[in-house]
FITORLUM-50303 format. One record per residue: residue in three letters; x, y, z of N, C-alpha, C in turn; residue number from 1. Coordinates in steps of 0.05 Angstrom, whole numbers, plus 5000, padded with zeros to 4 digits. Example, Ala and Ser with C-alpha at 12.3 -4.5 7.8 and 13.67 -1.06 7.14 Angstrom:
! FITORLUM-50303
R   resn    n_u    n_v    n_w   ca_u   ca_v   ca_w    c_u    c_v    c_w   resi
R    ALA   5264   4886   5156   5246   4910   5156   5264   4934   5156      1
R    SER   5257   4955   5142   5273   4979   5143   5258   5001   5157      2
! end
This chain:
! FITORLUM-50303
R   resn    n_u    n_v    n_w   ca_u   ca_v   ca_w    c_u    c_v    c_w   resi
R    MET   7458   2342   6727   7487   2348   6732   7493   2375   6718      1
R    GLU   7510   2391   6730   7518   2416   6719   7533   2411   6693      2
R    GLU   7527   2428   6673   7541   2426   6647   7568   2439   6650      3
R    LEU   7589   2423   6649   7616   2433   6654   7630   2442   6629      4
R    HIS   7621   2433   6606   7637   2437   6582   7618   2440   6558      5
R    GLN   7623   2460   6542   7607   2464   6518   7621   2450   6495      6
R    PRO   7611   2428   6484   7626   2414   6463   7626   2431   6437      7
R    VAL   7649   2432   6424   7651   2447   6399   7643   2431   6375      8
R    LEU   7631   2444   6355   7624   2431   6330   7607   2406   6334      9
R    LEU   7589   2407   6353   7573   2384   6360   7557   2373   6337     10
R    SER   7541   2391   6324   7524   2382   6302   7541   2372   6278     11
R    GLU   7564   2385   6274   7582   2377   6253   7594   2349   6258     12
R    VAL   7601   2344   6283   7612   2318   6290   7591   2296   6286     13
R    LEU   7567   2302   6293   7545   2282   6289   7541   2277   6259     14
R    GLU   7544   2298   6243   7540   2296   6214   7561   2278   6201     15
R    VAL   7586   2281   6209   7607   2265   6197   7609   2236   6209     16
R    LEU   7603   2234   6234   7603   2207   6246   7579   2191   6239     17
R    GLN   7556   2204   6234   7531   2191   6226   7525   2167   6244     18
R    PRO   7522   2171   6270   7517   2148   6288   7490   2135   6281     19
R    LYS   7490   2108   6284   7466   2093   6279   7461   2075   6303     20
R    PRO   7436   2067   6308   7429   2050   6330   7446   2024   6329     21
R    GLY   7457   2017   6352   7472   1992   6355   7502   1995   6349     22
R    GLU   7511   2017   6338   7539   2020   6331   7557   2024   6356     23
R    SER   7582   2016   6353   7602   2019   6375   7616   2046   6372     24
R    TYR   7627   2055   6395   7638   2082   6395   7662   2083   6414     25
R    LEU   7684   2095   6404   7708   2100   6420   7714   2130   6420     26
R    ASP   7712   2142   6444   7719   2170   6447   7745   2172   6462     27
R    LEU   7766   2179   6448   7793   2179   6459   7799   2203   6476     28
R    THR   7782   2223   6475   7785   2247   6492   7757   2255   6502     29
R    ALA   7745   2239   6518   7717   2241   6524   7710   2266   6540     30
R    GLY   7729   2275   6556   7724   2299   6572   7700   2297   6590     31
R    TYR   7681   2315   6586   7657   2314   6603   7632   2305   6587     32
R    ALA   7638   2289   6566   7617   2274   6551   7599   2291   6534     33
R    GLY   7608   2315   6527   7592   2333   6510   7585   2320   6484     34
R    HIS   7605   2309   6470   7600   2294   6445   7589   2266   6450     35
R    ALA   7601   2253   6469   7594   2225   6474   7565   2221   6481     36
R    SER   7554   2238   6497   7526   2235   6506   7507   2237   6482     37
R    GLU   7514   2254   6463   7497   2257   6439   7499   2233   6421     38
R    VAL   7523   2223   6417   7527   2199   6401   7513   2176   6413     39
R    LEU   7516   2172   6439   7504   2149   6453   7473   2151   6454     40
R    ASP   7463   2175   6453   7434   2179   6452   7422   2166   6427     41
R    VAL   7439   2165   6406   7431   2153   6380   7436   2124   6380     42
R    THR   7460   2116   6387   7468   2087   6385   7454   2070   6406     43
R    ARG   7450   2080   6430   7439   2065   6452   7455   2040   6458     44
R    ASN   7479   2039   6447   7496   2015   6451   7517   2022   6472     45
R    TYR   7511   2020   6497   7529   2028   6518   7551   2007   6524     46
R    LYS   7544   1982   6519   7563   1961   6526   7587   1960   6507     47
R    ASP   7584   1972   6483   7606   1973   6464   7616   2001   6460     48
R    ALA   7614   2017   6481   7624   2044   6481   7648   2046   6501     49
R    VAL   7669   2060   6493   7692   2064   6510   7698   2094   6510     50
R    LEU   7699   2105   6534   7704   2134   6538   7731   2137   6553     51
R    VAL   7749   2152   6541   7776   2154   6551   7782   2183   6558     52
R    ASP   7796   2187   6581   7808   2213   6587   7831   2209   6606     53
R    ARG   7850   2226   6605   7874   2225   6622   7870   2241   6648     54
R    ASP   7849   2258   6648   7844   2276   6670   7825   2262   6690     55
R    GLN   7834   2259   6715   7818   2245   6735   7792   2259   6740     56
R    ASN   7792   2286   6739   7767   2301   6743   7746   2293   6722     57
R    ALA   7755   2291   6697   7737   2284   6676   7727   2255   6680     58
R    VAL   7745   2237   6687   7738   2209   6692   7716   2207   6713     59
R    GLU   7719   2222   6734   7699   2221   6756   7672   2231   6747     60
R    VAL   7672   2252   6730   7647   2262   6719   7634   2242   6701     61
R    LEU   7650   2229   6684   7640   2208   6666   7628   2185   6682     62
R    GLU   7642   2177   6703   7632   2154   6719   7605   2161   6733     63
R    GLU   7603   2186   6742   7578   2195   6754   7556   2197   6733     64
R    ARG   7563   2208   6710   7542   2213   6690   7531   2187   6679     65
R    PHE   7548   2166   6677   7539   2141   6664   7539   2118   6685     66
R    VAL   7534   2125   6710   7535   2105   6731   7517   2081   6726     67
R    SER   7495   2085   6713   7476   2064   6708   7479   2050   6681     68
R    LYS   7500   2058   6666   7504   2047   6640   7529   2029   6639     69
R    PRO   7529   2008   6623   7552   1989   6621   7574   2000   6603     70
R    ILE   7580   2025   6606   7601   2038   6590   7628   2032   6603     71
R    ARG   7648   2027   6587   7675   2024   6597   7689   2051   6597     72
R    ILE   7697   2061   6620   7710   2087   6623   7739   2082   6630     73
R    VAL   7758   2093   6615   7786   2087   6618   7801   2113   6624     74
R    LYS   7817   2112   6646   7835   2135   6652   7862   2129   6639     75
R    ALA   7868   2143   6617   7893   2139   6603   7895   2161   6582     76
R    ASP   7919   2166   6572   7921   2183   6549   7912   2168   6524     77
R    PHE   7907   2182   6502   7894   2168   6479   7913   2148   6466     78
R    TYR   7939   2152   6468   7958   2133   6457   7957   2106   6472     79
R    ASP   7960   2108   6498   7958   2083   6514   7931   2069   6511     80
R    ALA   7910   2086   6509   7883   2074   6505   7881   2058   6479     81
R    VAL   7892   2069   6458   7891   2055   6432   7907   2029   6433     82
R    LEU   7930   2031   6446   7946   2006   6449   7931   1985   6464     83
R    GLN   7916   1993   6485   7900   1974   6500   7878   1961   6483     84
R    GLU   7865   1977   6467   7844   1967   6450   7855   1948   6428     85
R    ILE   7878   1955   6418   7891   1937   6398   7898   1910   6411     86
R    GLU   7909   1912   6435   7917   1887   6449   7893   1869   6454     87
R    CYS   7870   1882   6460   7846   1867   6466   7831   1858   6440     88
R    GLY   7840   1868   6417   7828   1861   6392   7801   1875   6387     89
R    ASN   7797   1898   6399   7771   1912   6397   7772   1931   6373     90
R    THR   7749   1933   6359   7746   1952   6337   7719   1967   6340     91
R    PHE   7717   1990   6327   7694   2007   6331   7684   2019   6305     92
R    ASP   7658   2026   6306   7645   2038   6283   7651   2068   6281     93
R    MET   7657   2080   6304   7662   2109   6305   7684   2115   6325     94
R    ILE   7702   2133   6317   7723   2142   6335   7725   2172   6334     95
R    LEU   7725   2184   6358   7728   2214   6359   7752   2221   6376     96
R    MET   7767   2241   6366   7790   2252   6380   7787   2282   6381     97
R    ASP   7783   2293   6404   7779   2322   6408   7803   2332   6423     98
R    PHE   7824   2340   6408   7849   2347   6420   7848   2375   6434     99
R    GLY   7868   2380   6450   7870   2406   6462   7861   2406   6491    100
R    VAL   7861   2430   6503   7854   2433   6531   7824   2438   6534    101
R    SER   7811   2428   6555   7782   2431   6559   7776   2457   6574    102
R    SER   7752   2466   6571   7743   2491   6585   7746   2489   6615    103
R    PRO   7738   2467   6628   7741   2465   6657   7771   2467   6665    104
R    GLN   7789   2456   6649   7817   2459   6656   7826   2488   6655    105
R    LEU   7816   2502   6634   7823   2531   6631   7811   2548   6653    106
R    ASP   7786   2541   6660   7770   2559   6678   7777   2555   6707    107
R    ARG   7789   2533   6714   7795   2528   6743   7824   2537   6749    108
R    ALA   7826   2558   6765   7852   2570   6770   7872   2550   6782    109
R    GLU   7862   2531   6798   7880   2513   6811   7893   2493   6792    110
R    ARG   7884   2492   6767   7896   2474   6747   7920   2488   6734    111
R    GLY   7922   2515   6735   7946   2529   6726   7949   2530   6696    112
R    PHE   7927   2529   6681   7929   2530   6652   7928   2558   6640    113
R    SER   7918   2577   6656   7912   2604   6645   7927   2625   6660    114
R    PHE   7939   2644   6645   7952   2667   6658   7932   2688   6667    115
R    ALA   7907   2685   6658   7886   2704   6666   7876   2699   6694    116
R    LYS   7883   2675   6705   7875   2668   6732   7900   2662   6749    117
R    ASP   7898   2670   6774   7921   2666   6792   7922   2638   6803    118
R    GLY   7938   2621   6791   7939   2593   6799   7968   2583   6800    119
R    PRO   7972   2559   6809   7998   2547   6810   8009   2541   6783    120
R    LEU   8035   2537   6780   8047   2531   6755   8045   2501   6751    121
R    ASP   8022   2492   6741   8017   2464   6739   8013   2455   6710    122
R    MET   7989   2458   6699   7983   2452   6670   7983   2422   6664    123
R    ARG   7983   2405   6684   7982   2376   6678   7954   2367   6673    124
R    MET   7949   2353   6651   7924   2341   6646   7920   2316   6663    125
R    ASP   7942   2302   6667   7943   2279   6685   7959   2288   6710    126
R    ARG   7946   2293   6731   7959   2305   6755   7975   2285   6771    127
R    THR   7977   2260   6761   7995   2241   6774   8023   2241   6763    128
R    GLN   8027   2254   6740   8054   2255   6728   8071   2275   6743    129
R    GLU   8097   2271   6742   8116   2288   6756   8121   2315   6743    130
R    LEU   8124   2315   6717   8131   2340   6702   8107   2359   6703    131
R    ASP   8111   2383   6712   8091   2404   6711   8103   2429   6701    132
R    ALA   8087   2450   6698   8097   2475   6687   8119   2488   6704    133
R    GLY   8116   2484   6731   8136   2495   6749   8164   2485   6744    134
R    VAL   8166   2459   6737   8192   2447   6732   8204   2460   6707    135
R    ILE   8189   2464   6686   8199   2476   6662   8207   2505   6667    136
R    ILE   8190   2520   6680   8194   2549   6683   8217   2554   6703    137
R    ASN   8219   2539   6723   8238   2545   6745   8264   2528   6743    138
R    LYS   8265   2507   6727   8288   2490   6727   8301   2485   6700    139
R    TRP   8286   2486   6679   8297   2480   6653   8317   2502   6644    140
R    GLY   8337   2495   6629   8357   2514   6619   8345   2532   6598    141
R    GLU   8358   2555   6594   8348   2576   6576   8344   2565   6547    142
R    GLN   8364   2551   6537   8362   2542   6510   8340   2521   6506    143
R    ARG   8336   2505   6526   8314   2485   6525   8287   2499   6524    144
R    ILE   8284   2521   6538   8259   2536   6538   8256   2550   6511    145
R    VAL   8278   2561   6500   8277   2573   6473   8266   2552   6453    146
R    SER   8276   2528   6455   8269   2506   6436   8239   2501   6437    147
R    ILE   8226   2499   6461   8198   2493   6461   8181   2517   6453    148
R    LEU   8191   2541   6458   8177   2565   6449   8176   2566   6419    149
R    GLU   8198   2559   6406   8199   2558   6377   8182   2536   6365    150
R    LYS   8185   2512   6378   8172   2488   6367   8142   2487   6373    151
R    TYR   8135   2492   6398   8107   2488   6406   8092   2515   6407    152
R    GLY   8106   2537   6410   8093   2563   6410   8094   2577   6384    153
R    GLU   8110   2566   6365   8115   2577   6339   8123   2607   6340    154
R    GLU   8140   2612   6360   8151   2639   6363   8176   2642   6346    155
R    LYS   8181   2666   6336   8206   2671   6322   8229   2669   6341    156
R    SER   8252   2663   6330   8276   2657   6346   8283   2680   6365    157
R    GLY   8284   2704   6355   8291   2727   6371   8272   2732   6394    158
R    PHE   8246   2730   6389   8227   2734   6410   8228   2711   6430    159
R    ALA   8231   2687   6421   8233   2664   6439   8257   2667   6458    160
R    LYS   8279   2677   6448   8302   2682   6465   8297   2703   6486    161
R    MET   8283   2724   6479   8276   2745   6498   8258   2734   6520    162
R    ILE   8238   2718   6513   8220   2707   6532   8234   2688   6551    163
R    ALA   8251   2670   6539   8266   2651   6555   8285   2665   6574    164
R    ARG   8297   2686   6565   8315   2701   6583   8300   2713   6606    165
R    GLU   8276   2724   6600   8259   2735   6621   8251   2714   6642    166
R    ILE   8245   2690   6632   8237   2669   6650   8260   2660   6668    167
R    VAL   8283   2656   6656   8306   2646   6671   8316   2667   6691    168
R    HIS   8317   2692   6683   8328   2714   6700   8307   2722   6721    169
R    GLY   8282   2716   6718   8262   2724   6737   8255   2703   6758    170
R    ARG   8269   2681   6758   8264   2659   6777   8270   2668   6805    171
R    PRO   8255   2655   6824   8234   2635   6821   8207   2647   6815    172
R    TRP   8191   2633   6798   8164   2641   6792   8145   2625   6810    173
R    GLN   8124   2639   6819   8106   2626   6838   8078   2620   6827    174
R    SER   8069   2635   6807   8042   2632   6797   8039   2639   6768    175
R    THR   8017   2630   6756   8011   2635   6728   8007   2665   6723    176
R    LYS   7993   2678   6742   7988   2707   6738   8014   2723   6740    177
R    GLN   8031   2716   6758   8057   2729   6760   8073   2728   6734    178
R    LEU   8074   2704   6723   8088   2701   6697   8074   2716   6675    179
R    GLY   8048   2714   6674   8033   2727   6653   8037   2757   6653    180
R    GLU   8037   2769   6677   8041   2798   6680   8069   2806   6672    181
R    ALA   8089   2789   6678   8116   2795   6671   8120   2795   6641    182
R    LEU   8106   2777   6627   8109   2775   6598   8092   2796   6583    183
R    ALA   8074   2808   6597   8056   2828   6584   8071   2851   6572    184
R    LYS   8095   2858   6584   8110   2881   6574   8122   2876   6546    185
R    TYR   8121   2851   6537   8131   2845   6510   8110   2848   6489    186
R    GLY   8087   2857   6496   8065   2860   6477   8069   2885   6460    187
R    GLY   8058   2884   6436   8060   2907   6418   8033   2920   6414    188
R    GLY   8015   2916   6432   7988   2927   6429   7970   2911   6412    189
R    GLY   7978   2887   6405   7962   2869   6388   7939   2857   6404    190
R    ARG   7922   2842   6390   7899   2830   6402   7906   2806   6420    191
R    VAL   7928   2792   6412   7936   2768   6427   7956   2775   6448    192
R    HIS   7951   2767   6473   7969   2772   6495   7996   2758   6490    193
R    PRO   8018   2772   6496   8045   2760   6490   8051   2735   6505    194
R    ALA   8036   2729   6526   8040   2704   6541   8025   2681   6529    195
R    THR   8008   2685   6510   7990   2664   6500   8006   2641   6488    196
R    ARG   8025   2647   6471   8040   2625   6458   8060   2612   6477    197
R    THR   8070   2628   6496   8088   2617   6516   8073   2596   6533    198
R    PHE   8049   2603   6541   8033   2584   6557   8025   2559   6540    199
R    GLN   8019   2564   6515   8013   2541   6497   8037   2523   6495    200
R    ALA   8060   2534   6491   8084   2518   6488   8090   2502   6513    201
R    ILE   8088   2515   6536   8094   2501   6561   8073   2479   6566    202
R    ARG   8048   2484   6560   8027   2464   6564   8032   2440   6546    203
R    ILE   8039   2445   6521   8043   2423   6503   8067   2406   6512    204
R    ALA   8088   2419   6522   8112   2405   6531   8105   2389   6556    205
R    VAL   8090   2400   6575   8083   2386   6599   8068   2361   6593    206
R    ASN   8049   2362   6574   8031   2340   6569   8039   2323   6545    207
R    ASN   8062   2329   6533   8072   2313   6511   8051   2311   6488    208
R    GLU   8037   2332   6484   8012   2331   6467   8018   2323   6438    209
R    LEU   8036   2336   6425   8040   2331   6397   8052   2303   6392    210
R    GLU   8070   2295   6409   8081   2268   6406   8060   2247   6409    211
R    LEU   8042   2250   6428   8021   2231   6432   8002   2229   6408    212
R    ILE   7996   2252   6396   7980   2253   6371   7994   2238   6349    213
R    ALA   8020   2245   6345   8036   2232   6324   8038   2202   6327    214
R    TRP   8040   2193   6352   8041   2164   6357   8014   2150   6353    215
R    THR   7993   2164   6360   7966   2152   6360   7954   2150   6332    216
R    LEU   7957   2170   6315   7943   2170   6290   7949   2145   6272    217
R    PRO   7973   2137   6270   7978   2113   6253   7965   2087   6264    218
R    LEU   7957   2087   6289   7945   2064   6301   7915   2063   6299    219
R    VAL   7903   2085   6292   7874   2088   6292   7861   2067   6273    220
R    LEU   7873   2063   6250   7861   2044   6231   7859   2016   6242    221
R    LYS   7876   2009   6261   7876   1982   6272   7851   1978   6290    222
R    VAL   7838   1999   6299   7815   1996   6317   7789   2007   6303    223
R    LEU   7791   2014   6277   7768   2024   6262   7758   2002   6244    224
R    ARG   7732   1996   6246   7720   1975   6229   7717   1985   6200    225
R    PRO   7716   1966   6181   7709   1974   6153   7682   1989   6153    226
R    GLY   7682   2011   6139   7658   2028   6139   7657   2047   6163    227
R    GLY   7675   2044   6182   7675   2061   6206   7685   2089   6200    228
R    ARG   7676   2108   6217   7683   2136   6213   7701   2146   6236    229
R    VAL   7721   2162   6229   7738   2174   6248   7738   2204   6245    230
R    ALA   7737   2219   6267   7736   2248   6266   7756   2259   6286    231
R    ALA   7769   2281   6279   7788   2294   6297   7783   2324   6297    232
R    ILE   7783   2335   6321   7780   2364   6325   7806   2374   6336    233
R    THR   7817   2395   6323   7842   2407   6331   7837   2437   6337    234
R    PHE   7856   2448   6352   7853   2476   6361   7876   2495   6354    235
R    HIS   7897   2484   6343   7918   2502   6333   7932   2488   6310    236
R    SER   7949   2503   6296   7960   2493   6270   7978   2469   6273    237
R    LEU   7991   2466   6296   8009   2444   6300   7993   2417   6301    238
R    GLU   7971   2418   6316   7954   2394   6317   7942   2389   6290    239
R    ASP   7931   2410   6278   7917   2406   6252   7936   2396   6230    240
R    ARG   7961   2405   6231   7980   2395   6210   7984   2365   6213    241
R    LEU   7986   2355   6237   7990   2327   6241   7966   2311   6231    242
R    VAL   7942   2320   6237   7918   2306   6227   7916   2308   6197    243
R    LYS   7920   2332   6187   7918   2336   6157   7938   2318   6142    244
R    ASP   7963   2317   6152   7983   2302   6138   7977   2272   6140    245
R    TRP   7967   2263   6163   7960   2235   6166   7937   2227   6147    246
R    LEU   7917   2243   6146   7894   2238   6129   7903   2238   6099    247
R    LYS   7920   2257   6092   7929   2258   6065   7945   2233   6058    248
R    ALA   7962   2224   6076   7978   2200   6071   7961   2175   6068    249
R    GLU   7939   2174   6084   7922   2150   6084   7901   2150   6062    250
R    THR   7896   2173   6049   7875   2174   6029   7886   2179   6001    251
R    THR   7912   2179   5998   7923   2184   5971   7941   2161   5962    252
R    LYS   7934   2137   5969   7949   2113   5961   7935   2098   5939    253
R    GLY   7916   2111   5926   7902   2098   5904   7885   2075   5915    254
R    GLU   7886   2053   5902   7870   2030   5910   7879   2018   5937    255
R    GLU   7903   2025   5946   7912   2016   5971   7903   2033   5995    256
R    SER   7890   2055   5989   7881   2073   6010   7860   2059   6027    257
R    GLU   7864   2060   6053   7844   2049   6071   7823   2069   6079    258
R    LEU   7829   2095   6076   7810   2116   6084   7801   2132   6060    259
R    VAL   7777   2142   6062   7766   2162   6043   7757   2186   6059    260
R    LEU   7766   2210   6050   7759   2234   6064   7729   2239   6064    261
R    LEU   7719   2248   6087   7692   2258   6089   7690   2288   6091    262
R    THR   7713   2301   6092   7715   2330   6094   7735   2340   6074    263
R    LYS   7727   2353   6052   7746   2363   6033   7764   2384   6046    264
R    LYS   7752   2401   6062   7766   2421   6077   7758   2419   6107    265
R    PRO   7775   2430   6125   7767   2428   6153   7741   2444   6158    266
R    ILE   7724   2432   6174   7699   2445   6182   7704   2463   6206    267
R    THR   7694   2487   6205   7698   2506   6227   7671   2515   6238    268
R    ALA   7671   2528   6261   7646   2536   6274   7632   2559   6259    269
R    GLY   7606   2558   6259   7590   2579   6247   7586   2603   6266    270
R    ASP   7574   2624   6256   7571   2648   6272   7554   2643   6297    271
R    GLN   7534   2626   6295   7516   2621   6318   7532   2608   6341    272
R    GLU   7548   2588   6334   7564   2574   6355   7585   2593   6366    273
R    LEU   7597   2609   6349   7618   2628   6359   7606   2648   6378    274
R    PHE   7581   2656   6374   7568   2675   6392   7564   2662   6419    275
R    ILE   7557   2636   6419   7552   2622   6444   7578   2613   6458    276
R    ASN   7597   2604   6441   7622   2593   6452   7645   2604   6436    277
R    PRO   7656   2627   6444   7678   2639   6429   7703   2622   6427    278
R    ARG   7707   2603   6446   7730   2586   6445   7730   2567   6421    279
R    ALA   7707   2565   6407   7706   2548   6384   7718   2561   6359    280
R    ARG   7727   2585   6361   7736   2600   6338   7761   2587   6324    281
R    SER   7777   2573   6340   7801   2560   6328   7797   2531   6322    282
R    ALA   7774   2520   6328   7769   2491   6324   7766   2484   6295    283
R    LYS   7779   2462   6287   7776   2451   6260   7770   2421   6262    284
R    LEU   7751   2413   6246   7742   2385   6246   7749   2372   6219    285
R    ARG   7763   2350   6220   7769   2334   6196   7759   2305   6201    286
R    ALA   7750   2292   6180   7739   2265   6184   7744   2248   6159    287
R    ALA   7743   2222   6164   7747   2203   6142   7731   2177   6149    288
R    ARG   7728   2160   6128   7715   2135   6131   7732   2113   6121    289
R    LYS   7732   2090   6135   7748   2068   6127   7734   2053   6105    290
R    ARG   7749   2045   6085   7737   2032   6061   7723   2006   6069    291
R    SER   7701   2002   6055   7686   1977   6056   7676   1971   6028    292
R    ASP   7658   1952   6026   7648   1945   6000   7628   1965   5988    293
R    ASP   7617   1982   6006   7598   2001   5995   7612   2025   5984    294
R    SER   7598   2041   5969   7609   2065   5957   7612   2087   5978    295
R    LEU   7633   2104   5973   7640   2124   5993   7639   2152   5979    296
R    SER   7631   2172   5994   7630   2198   5982   7636   2219   6003    297
R    PHE   7642   2243   5994   7647   2265   6012   7622   2274   6027    298
R    VAL   7624   2280   6052   7602   2293   6066   7602   2323   6061    299
R    ARG   7626   2335   6061   7628   2363   6056   7652   2368   6038    300
! end
C-alpha cells in the first residue's frame, strides 16, 4: 500500500509508550496508521486494539490495511470515541493522541485545507458535518470572524479586524487559493504567509478542535489501566497548552496524583527527522504513566 503519511516523532513515541507483547492499544487519532502499525508490530495484540479517526478517507485506509486483523476501527472524533470506550468499560495499556491536521488532508486540494492549493472552502475532517470553511468565510459576521482569528489564530486585535474586514467585504469567496492570494497583501515580508494563521483559525473553528481536546483529556484516565502510558502530539501552542496544563494538574496532586510524567519537557523532532519531514518542526510530544504499585521514573 502507498505510504500516505509520514508519522512524526515515531521513535520517540515508541520510547515513551514502551509497547510490550500482548498489551492493548487505543489510538484516538489513528490517521493512516503510521504510529499504530509500529506499536502493533510489537504487541501483536490486534483483538485488543482500537483505531479511531473522524476522517472517512483515513478509516477506509485503516480497514484496507488491517483487513485480515481483528482490530476494531471506529469512525468518530476522539471525544465520542472515549465516551464509547468508557460506556463499554474498556481500558488500555497505551493511548496515543496525535492532534492536528494530517499530511494527506493538507496535500489534497479537494479537502480545502491549504491556501497553497486551489481547492474548495471546506476544511472538514469529517465531511458529513454541515459546517465547513465556506460557511464561516461567506456567512459569518465580521465580529465573529475577528473572535476566532484572535482566539484560534492568536492574531493581534488590530490585524484580526483588518483580515475580517477583507473577508467580509470581498465576498463571495470561491476557493482557498483566491482567499490566500487576497490575504497575501497583508504580509510584511516575513517567513510566515499572512494567511497561515487565518487558515489555522478557520480550520480549528470548523472542526471544533480545541473544545474536543479540552473535553477529552479529563476522560483519558478512565480508559487508561494502572501502569498504562498516554502520549499526546501537538502542533501549535494552543493544543500544547491544553495538554501541558492537563498533565500538570494530574501530576501535581501529591499522593493523590494518578499520573507521573514521562517527559520533563516536550520532546521535539531531531535534525534527521526535520530533514526528511519538515512538517515535524512544530510537533511536541508529552507523555505520562498512570500510577501502579511499581516504581515510576522519567523517560526524558
